[in-house]
Each structure stands twice: as C-alpha cells, then as structure tokens.
C-alpha positions as CSV (number, residue, x, y, z in Angstrom):
1,X,0.0,0.1,0.2
2,X,1.5,3.6,-1.1
3,X,0.9,7.2,0.9
4,X,2.4,10.1,-0.4
5,X,4.9,11.9,1.2
6,X,5.4,15.7,1.6
7,X,8.1,18.0,3.3
8,X,7.1,20.8,4.8
9,X,3.3,19.6,4.9
10,X,3.1,21.4,1.5
11,X,5.6,19.9,-0.7
12,X,5.1,16.9,-2.7
13,X,7.8,14.3,-2.6
14,X,6.5,11.7,-4.2
15,X,4.8,8.2,-3.1
16,X,6.2,5.7,-1.3
17,X,5.1,2.2,0.3
18,X,3.3,2.6,3.8
19,X,5.9,0.1,5.2
20,X,8.6,1.7,4.1
21,X,7.7,5.0,6.0
22,X,6.7,3.2,8.9
23,X,9.8,1.4,9.1
24,X,11.8,4.7,8.8
25,X,9.9,5.7,11.9
26,X,10.9,2.4,13.7
27,X,14.5,3.1,13.0
28,X,14.2,6.2,14.3
29,X,15.0,7.9,11.0
30,X,13.8,11.6,12.3
31,X,14.9,11.3,15.8
32,X,16.8,14.1,15.9
33,X,14.0,16.3,14.6
34,X,11.4,14.9,16.7
35,X,13.3,15.1,20.2
36,X,14.1,18.8,19.1
37,X,10.1,19.7,19.2
38,X,9.6,17.5,22.2
39,X,12.6,19.4,24.1
40,X,11.7,23.0,22.7
41,X,9.6,25.3,24.9
42,X,9.0,28.2,22.9
43,X,5.3,27.4,21.1
44,X,6.4,29.3,18.1
45,X,9.8,27.8,17.6
46,X,7.6,24.5,18.1
47,X,5.2,25.4,15.4
48,X,8.2,26.2,12.8
49,X,9.9,22.4,13.9
50,X,6.9,21.0,13.3
51,X,5.9,22.3,10.2
52,X,9.4,21.3,8.6
53,X,8.7,17.9,9.6
54,X,7.6,15.3,6.9
55,X,4.2,14.5,6.4
56,X,2.2,11.2,5.2
57,X,-1.1,11.2,3.5
58,X,-2.3,7.7,5.0
59,X,-6.0,7.7,3.1
60,X,-5.1,8.7,-0.3
61,X,-2.4,8.3,-2.6
62,X,-2.0,11.9,-4.5
63,X,-0.7,12.3,-7.9
64,X,0.0,16.0,-7.9
65,X,-0.4,18.5,-4.9
66,X,-2.5,17.8,-1.8
67,X,-5.7,18.6,-3.6
68,X,-8.0,14.8,-4.7
69,X,-8.0,14.9,-8.1
70,X,-8.6,12.0,-11.2
71,X,-6.3,9.3,-10.9
72,X,-5.7,9.5,-6.9
73,X,-6.2,6.5,-4.7
74,X,-7.8,5.8,-1.8
75,X,-5.9,3.3,0.0
76,X,-8.3,1.9,2.2
77,X,-6.5,3.6,5.6
78,X,-8.2,5.5,8.5
79,X,-6.2,7.4,10.2
80,X,-7.9,8.2,14.5
81,X,-5.7,11.1,15.9
82,X,-5.6,10.9,19.8
83,X,-4.1,13.9,21.4
84,X,-3.0,15.7,25.0
85,X,-3.2,12.2,26.7
86,X,-2.0,11.9,30.5
87,X,-1.0,8.5,30.0
88,X,0.5,7.9,26.6
89,X,1.9,4.0,27.8
90,X,-1.8,2.6,29.3
91,X,-3.6,4.4,26.3
92,X,-1.0,2.4,23.3
93,X,-1.8,-1.0,25.6
94,X,-5.4,-0.3,24.7
95,X,-5.0,0.6,21.3
96,X,-2.9,-2.4,20.9
97,X,-5.7,-4.7,22.0
98,X,-7.5,-4.0,19.5
99,X,-7.8,-6.1,16.6
100,X,-8.6,-3.6,14.1
101,X,-5.3,-1.6,14.7
102,X,-3.1,-2.2,11.9
103,X,-0.2,0.5,13.2
104,X,0.3,3.1,15.4
105,X,3.0,5.0,16.7
106,X,3.5,8.1,19.3
107,X,2.8,11.5,17.9
108,X,5.6,14.4,17.4
109,X,4.7,15.9,20.6
110,X,5.0,13.1,22.5
111,X,1.8,13.7,24.3
112,X,-0.4,11.9,21.2
113,X,-0.9,8.5,19.0
114,X,-1.5,8.0,15.6
115,X,-3.7,5.1,15.0
116,X,-4.4,3.5,11.8
117,X,-6.9,0.8,10.4
118,X,-7.2,-1.1,7.3
119,X,-11.2,-0.7,6.6
120,X,-12.7,-2.4,3.1
121,X,-15.4,0.0,2.1
122,X,-15.0,2.3,-1.1
123,X,-14.1,6.1,-0.9
124,X,-17.4,7.7,-1.1
125,X,-17.8,5.6,2.7
126,X,-14.7,6.7,4.1
127,X,-16.2,9.3,6.4
128,X,-19.1,6.8,7.5
129,X,-16.4,4.5,8.1
130,X,-14.0,6.8,9.7
131,X,-16.9,7.8,11.9
132,X,-17.9,4.1,13.1
133,X,-14.1,3.5,14.1
134,X,-13.7,6.6,16.0
135,X,-16.7,6.0,18.4
136,X,-15.6,2.6,19.1
137,X,-12.0,2.8,19.5
138,X,-12.6,6.0,21.4
139,X,-15.5,4.0,23.3
140,X,-12.4,0.9,24.0
141,X,-9.2,3.3,24.6
142,X,-11.0,6.0,27.3
143,X,-10.2,8.9,25.5
144,X,-11.4,10.9,22.9
145,X,-9.2,11.0,19.1
146,X,-10.1,14.4,17.0
147,X,-12.6,14.5,15.1
148,X,-11.6,16.7,12.6
149,X,-8.9,14.6,10.8
150,X,-11.3,12.4,8.6
151,X,-10.8,14.1,5.6
152,X,-9.4,12.1,2.8
153,X,-6.0,14.1,1.8
154,X,-5.3,15.1,5.1
155,X,-1.6,15.2,6.2
156,X,0.2,13.8,9.4
157,X,3.7,14.3,10.7
158,X,5.9,11.7,11.0
159,X,7.1,11.2,14.2
160,X,10.2,9.0,15.8
161,X,8.4,6.6,18.4
162,X,7.5,3.6,16.9
163,X,4.8,0.9,18.6
164,X,3.3,-1.6,16.0
165,X,2.6,-2.5,12.8
166,X,0.3,-6.2,12.2
C-alpha cells in the first residue's frame, strides 16, 4: 500500500510504500527532529519545527499536490489521532489490544498517538467508516480522538517513536 509524502506539509516528495514510512519511524530516522520538537519550550519555535517535518496522507495516494484529483487512489486506511493523553503507555496498551489496529505510533509532540486501521469500504464511505471506527476506538480506549481528521487528503507528521504494525 502506497502513501504520499510531503515536506513542510506542502511540498510533495512522491509516493512511497507505507511500510517504508513505518520502518523509517521504527528505525528512528526522524529522531533528531522529533527530539528537538519535544524539547523546545517556545511555542512559535515548536510550530516552526513541526511544520518542517515530513508528513504523509494515510488515506490517499495523491499524484499531484494536496488536492484530490482524477487518478488519485484511496488506500483503505483510516487514521485516528489522540492528543494530550495523560498516560500514553496505558492508552497504547488499549490501542494495541484492539484487533483492528494496523499500526500506531506516538505523535511528534510525545503526548499523542496516531492509529491506523485498514477498512474495506470504498472511498465514498470513508467518512462513515471513520465515524464508526472513531466511536468504537474512543469507547474502547477511554479517550476522545480528534473528529476533524476525517478528510481523505489530511496529512500527518511523521514521528520517531514506533509502537506496532500488524
């Protein structure tokens, strides 16, 4: 399964296998940038660092830019985003126990979790599937995920703390 990679959330770098991205996270290829972000105390500087990170579109393979156009492909991957988690380890344990979890990793901030779930629905049912999975995971995890990440072409920053891939 491919995904589209961006630098600075804007500059399209190309399409790559998702497994390659997940392996890069697992191997700590972005550790220096993520550590700088997590250690930074100035909010303006944090935004600058975060905006300089690589990002990817888990739900779509985009062939040009960030807008969906003819020829772009739906990946069948839904992303859930948990922010400001008090006990990241405990929440990860819950997420890992859910059979539908394809992959997850700690967010660049260090206090959130990115969760990826494979689905079999078509692109036109993505938002319905997102809402169903979001409700299911939120009830199982005991935390509320970001309801605004349902857009097909939403990009997410790559992190450095790997947790799981099934």
